[in-house]
C-alpha positions in Angstrom: 0.0 0.0 0.1 1.3 3.4 -1.0 -0.1 6.3 0.9 0.6 10.0 0.2 -0.3 12.4 2.9 0.4 16.2 2.6 -0.8 17.8 5.8 -2.2 21.4 5.7 -3.2 23.5 8.7 -6.8 24.7 8.7 -7.2 28.5 9.0 -9.1 29.5 12.2 -10.8 32.7 13.3 -9.0 34.7 16.0 -12.2 35.7 18.1 -15.0 34.0 19.9 -18.4 35.6 19.7 -20.2 36.6 22.8 -23.1 34.3 22.0 -20.8 31.2 21.8 -19.0 32.3 25.0 -22.3 32.3 26.8 -23.3 28.9 25.4 -19.9 27.5 26.4 -20.6 28.5 30.1 -23.9 26.6 29.8 -22.3 23.5 28.4 -19.6 23.4 31.1 -22.3 23.5 33.7 -23.7 20.2 32.3 -20.5 18.2 32.7 -18.4 16.9 35.6 -15.7 19.0 37.3 -12.9 17.1 35.5 -14.1 18.5 32.2 -14.2 22.2 33.3 -10.9 23.2 31.9 -10.0 26.4 30.3 -11.9 27.0 27.1 -9.6 27.0 24.0 -9.6 29.8 21.4 -12.6 29.4 18.9 -14.3 26.9 21.2 -17.8 25.8 20.5 -20.8 25.5 22.8 -20.6 21.8 23.1 -16.9 21.2 23.2 -16.9 20.0 26.9 -19.3 17.3 25.9 -17.6 16.3 22.7 -14.2 16.1 24.5 -15.3 13.9 27.4 -12.5 11.3 28.0 -13.8 9.8 31.1 -13.8 6.0 31.4 -17.6 6.1 31.8 -18.1 8.2 28.7 -20.5 5.9 26.9 -22.8 5.7 30.0 -22.5 9.3 30.7 -23.5 10.2 27.1 -26.3 7.6 27.0 -28.1 8.9 30.1 -28.2 12.5 28.7 -28.8 11.3 25.1 -32.0 9.5 26.1 -33.3 12.8 27.6 -32.5 14.5 24.4 -34.5 11.7 22.7 -33.3 12.0 19.1 -30.3 12.8 16.8 -30.1 14.0 13.2 -27.6 12.7 10.6 -26.7 14.3 7.3 -24.9 11.9 5.1 -24.1 11.0 1.5 -24.0 7.2 2.4 -26.6 5.4 0.3 -30.0 4.4 2.1 -29.0 0.8 1.5 -26.2 1.2 4.0 -27.3 4.1 6.2 -30.8 2.7 7.0 -29.6 -0.6 8.5 -26.6 1.2 10.1 -28.9 3.6 11.9 -31.4 0.8 12.8 -28.6 -0.8 14.7 -27.9 2.3 16.6 -31.6 2.8 17.5 -31.7 -0.9 18.6 -28.7 -0.6 20.8 -29.4 2.8 22.4 -33.1 3.4 21.9 -32.6 6.8 20.3 -34.4 7.8 17.2 -32.2 8.9 14.2 -33.5 11.2 11.6 -31.4 10.8 8.4 -31.2 13.3 5.5 -29.4 12.0 2.5 -27.8 13.9 -0.4 -24.9 14.0 -2.7 -21.7 15.2 -0.9 -22.0 18.8 -2.3 -25.6 18.9 -1.3 -24.6 17.9 2.3 -22.1 20.7 2.5 -24.5 23.3 1.1 -27.3 22.3 3.5 -25.0 22.4 6.6 -23.4 25.7 5.8 -26.7 27.4 4.7 -28.4 26.2 8.1 -25.4 27.2 10.1 -25.2 30.7 8.7 -29.0 31.2 9.3 -28.4 29.9 12.8 -30.9 27.2 12.1 -29.3 24.4 14.1 -30.8 21.1 13.0 -28.0 18.7 12.2 -26.1 16.7 14.9 -23.7 14.5 13.0 -22.3 14.8 9.4 -20.9 11.9 7.4 -19.7 12.3 3.8 -16.5 12.7 1.6 -13.3 13.7 3.3 -12.8 16.9 1.1 -16.4 18.0 2.0 -15.7 17.4 5.7 -12.6 19.5 5.3 -14.7 22.4 3.8 -17.1 22.1 6.8 -14.2 22.3 9.2 -12.9 25.3 7.5 -16.3 27.0 7.6 -16.4 26.3 11.5 -19.4 24.1 11.1 -17.7 21.1 13.0 -16.1 20.8 16.4 -13.2 18.7 17.6 -14.4 15.5 19.3 -12.9 12.7 21.2 -13.8 9.0 20.6 -12.5 5.9 22.3 -12.1 4.4 18.8 -9.7 7.0 17.5 -6.6 4.9 18.4 -7.9 2.2 16.1 -8.1 4.5 13.1 -5.2 5.0 10.6 -3.4 7.9 12.2 -2.3 9.4 8.9 -5.8 9.9 7.9 -6.8 12.0 10.9 -6.5 15.8 10.2 -4.5 17.8 12.6 -7.6 19.8 13.7 -9.4 16.6 14.5 -12.8 18.0 13.6 -13.6 14.9 11.7 -12.5 11.3 11.8 -12.1 8.8 8.9 -14.9 6.2 9.1 -14.6 4.5 5.8 -12.6 4.6 2.6 -13.6 5.1 -0.9 -11.5 3.7 -3.7 -11.8 4.9 -7.3 -11.7 1.5 -9.2 -12.8 0.3 -12.6 -16.2 -1.4 -12.7 -17.3 -3.5 -15.7 -20.4 -5.3 -16.8 -19.5 -9.0 -16.6 -21.8 -9.9 -19.6 -19.9 -7.6 -21.8 -16.3 -7.5 -20.6 -13.9 -10.2 -19.4 -11.8 -9.3 -16.4 -8.7 -10.5 -18.2 -9.3 -8.1 -21.1 -9.0 -5.0 -18.8 -5.8 -3.1 -18.9 -3.5 -3.1 -15.8 -3.0 0.7 -16.0 -5.4 3.5 -16.7 -3.4 4.4 -19.7 -4.7 1.3 -21.5 -8.1 2.8 -21.8 -6.8 5.3 -24.3 -6.6 2.5 -26.9 -9.0 2.7 -29.8 -10.9 -0.5 -28.7 -12.3 1.3 -25.6 -13.8 4.3 -27.6 -17.6 4.4 -26.9 -17.4 1.8 -24.1 -16.3 3.8 -21.1 -18.0 6.3 -18.7 -16.9 8.7 -16.0 -18.6 10.6 -13.2 -19.0 14.4 -13.9 -17.6 15.7 -10.7 -14.4 13.6 -10.5 -11.8 16.4 -11.0 -10.4 15.2 -7.7 -9.6 11.8 -9.3 -7.8 13.7 -12.2 -5.7 15.7 -9.7 -4.8 12.6 -7.7 -3.8 10.7 -10.8 -1.7 13.5 -12.2 0.0 14.0 -8.9 0.8 10.3 -8.9 1.8 9.9 -12.4 3.7 13.2 -12.8 2.5 16.3 -14.5 3.6 15.5 -18.1 2.6 11.9 -18.2 -0.6 12.5 -16.2 -1.9 15.4 -18.4 -0.9 13.5 -21.6 -3.2 10.5 -20.3 -6.1 12.8 -19.7 -5.9 14.6 -23.0 -5.9 11.2 -24.7 -8.9 10.0 -22.5 -10.8 13.1 -23.5 -10.3 12.1 -27.1 -12.1 8.9 -26.3 -15.3 10.9 -25.5 -16.3 8.9 -22.5 -19.9 9.2 -21.4 -20.2 11.7 -18.6 -22.9 11.0 -15.8 -23.5 12.7 -12.4 -23.6 10.5 -9.4 -21.3 7.6 -8.6 -24.2 5.3 -7.6 -25.9 6.1 -11.0 -22.7 5.3 -12.8 -22.3 1.9 -11.0 -26.0 1.3 -11.9 -25.3 2.1 -15.5 -22.5 -0.5 -15.7 -24.7 -3.1 -14.0 -27.5 -2.4 -16.4 -25.2 -2.6 -19.5 -25.7 1.0 -20.4 -21.9 1.3 -20.6 -19.3 -1.5 -20.6 -16.9 0.1 -18.2 -17.0 2.8 -15.5 -13.5 4.4 -14.8 -14.3 6.3 -11.6 -16.6 3.9 -9.7 -16.4 3.8 -5.9 -15.6 0.1 -5.2 -18.3 0.1 -2.4 -21.1 1.0 -4.9 -19.9 -1.7 -7.3 -19.5 -4.3 -4.5 -23.0 -3.5 -3.1 -24.6 -4.2 -6.6 -22.4 -7.3 -7.0 -23.5 -8.7 -3.7 -27.2 -8.2 -4.7 -26.6 -10.3 -7.8 -26.1 -7.6 -10.4 -23.7 -8.5 -13.5 -21.0 -6.1 -12.3 -17.5 -6.6 -10.8 -14.6 -4.2 -10.2 -10.8 -4.1 -10.2 -8.2 -1.8 -8.9 -6.4 -0.4 -11.9 -3.2 1.4 -11.3 -2.8 4.0 -9.9 -5.8 3.3 -7.6 -6.8 6.4 -5.8 -8.2 6.2 -2.3 -10.1 8.9 -0.3 -11.1 8.8 3.3 -14.7 9.5 4.2 -15.4 11.2 7.3 -17.7 11.6 10.3 -18.0 14.8 12.6 -20.3 16.4 15.1 -21.9 19.7 14.3 -20.5 22.6 16.3 -24.0 23.7 17.4 -25.6 20.2 17.5 -29.1 20.5 19.2 -28.6 17.0 20.7 -24.8 17.1 21.6 -24.8 14.0 23.8 -26.7 11.9 21.2 -24.4 13.4 18.5 -21.2 12.2 20.4 -22.8 8.8 21.0 -23.7 8.4 17.4 -20.2 9.4 16.2 -18.7 7.0 18.6 -20.9 4.1 17.3 -20.1 4.9 13.6 -16.4 4.4 14.4 -16.9 1.4 16.6 -15.9 -2.1 15.4 -19.5 -3.1 15.6 -20.7 -0.6 13.1 -17.5 -0.8 11.0 -18.1 -4.6 10.7 -21.6 -3.9 9.5 -20.4 -1.4 6.9 -17.8 -3.9 5.7 -20.5 -6.6 5.3 -22.4 -4.2 3.1 -19.4 -3.6 0.8 -18.2 -0.3 2.5 -14.4 -0.5 3.2 -14.0 0.3 6.9 -11.5 2.7 8.4 -11.2 1.0 11.8 -8.2 -1.2 11.6 -9.6 -3.8 14.0 -12.0 -4.8 11.2 -10.2 -7.0 8.6 -11.5 -6.5 5.1 -11.0 -7.9 1.5 -12.2 -4.6 0.1 -8.9 -2.8 0.6 -6.2 -5.5 0.1 -4.4 -3.9 -2.9 -2.0 -1.2 -3.5 -3.4 2.3 -3.5 -2.5 6.0 -3.2 -4.2 7.8 -0.3 -5.2 11.4 -1.1 -5.1 14.2 1.4 -8.6 16.0 1.6 -6.9 19.2 2.6 -4.8 19.2 -0.5 -7.8 18.3 -2.6 -9.6 21.4 -1.3 -6.6 23.6 -1.9 -6.2 22.5 -5.5 -9.8 22.1 -6.4 -10.0 25.2 -8.7 -7.0 24.1 -10.6 -8.3 20.7 -11.4 -11.9 21.6 -11.9 -10.7 24.0 -14.7 -8.8 21.2 -16.5 -11.7 18.8 -16.0 -14.2 21.1 -17.3 -12.2 21.9 -20.3 -11.5 18.3 -21.2 -14.7 16.5 -20.3 -17.6 19.0 -19.7 -17.3 21.5 -22.5 -18.9 20.2 -25.6 
């Protein structure tokens, strides 16, 4: 496994608003004396709850979470996985979960718009690493502790610790098993620039991140040459990774070049004629979970974040085809070489790669 991490510090504001300061005092009054330490700069109203490191953390959170009675999750995780996952949480703790699901950019937009309007609805956010990084920079998330952090790949954890990796998405090549033989697929992405693949391949419309990761891995000259040749193949461009996987399974396209292996695996496990292979260089991106800075149910929020990172939930995700981040859970879904991207760098370079991507694949 090849991992590439480039750490970037997240810019923070230098002042705390009076309203947040008052909320912080209220939060401190609801926790034991051991947690009442000096408030850090830019502290959120629920930080003392989120940073509880006591041995009885779970029981302490659960007692108060049951009084809150509910918790709200915003996620881009497909309902086929989020519904059974939240059902297990409800069964274990007796706390009702309301789930709002959208594409990753929709999750970001909803959280930011509600936060700026001071309409505090969301408790926990779970989506792509770069989008979690955007929310951290917008001060929509808070640093939080979890007893499962030690079991996560430490290189995937951002320095600000405002979100934690809970699963990993791999950009792989998925193919319709009735139209393509596994042995006919090239070993490297450059093989898809051969004439025989023209009219047979598809990509997802928002995957400029994939382009940037491959160019950074292959080198500027080689990488850009590949993407210019790929553009000449006129790949079918569709929005939505789940939709792209469904297209491959339905035979609407023979091969998808930017499929999340979790989506292909989920369809495969349900009997669809689809399979996937990690074609080099295989790009990986951490997905993250975080607690909302102004969560209306902060105890339930912390409890849900802990649950999602736990071996119990991670095992369930793995069984549904979602590669887990918790290293205590062994998986066959990540047993190959890959290059791990840094979500902070993805955000920093987004404009550059979006311009290249638009020019090559979105401009008719």
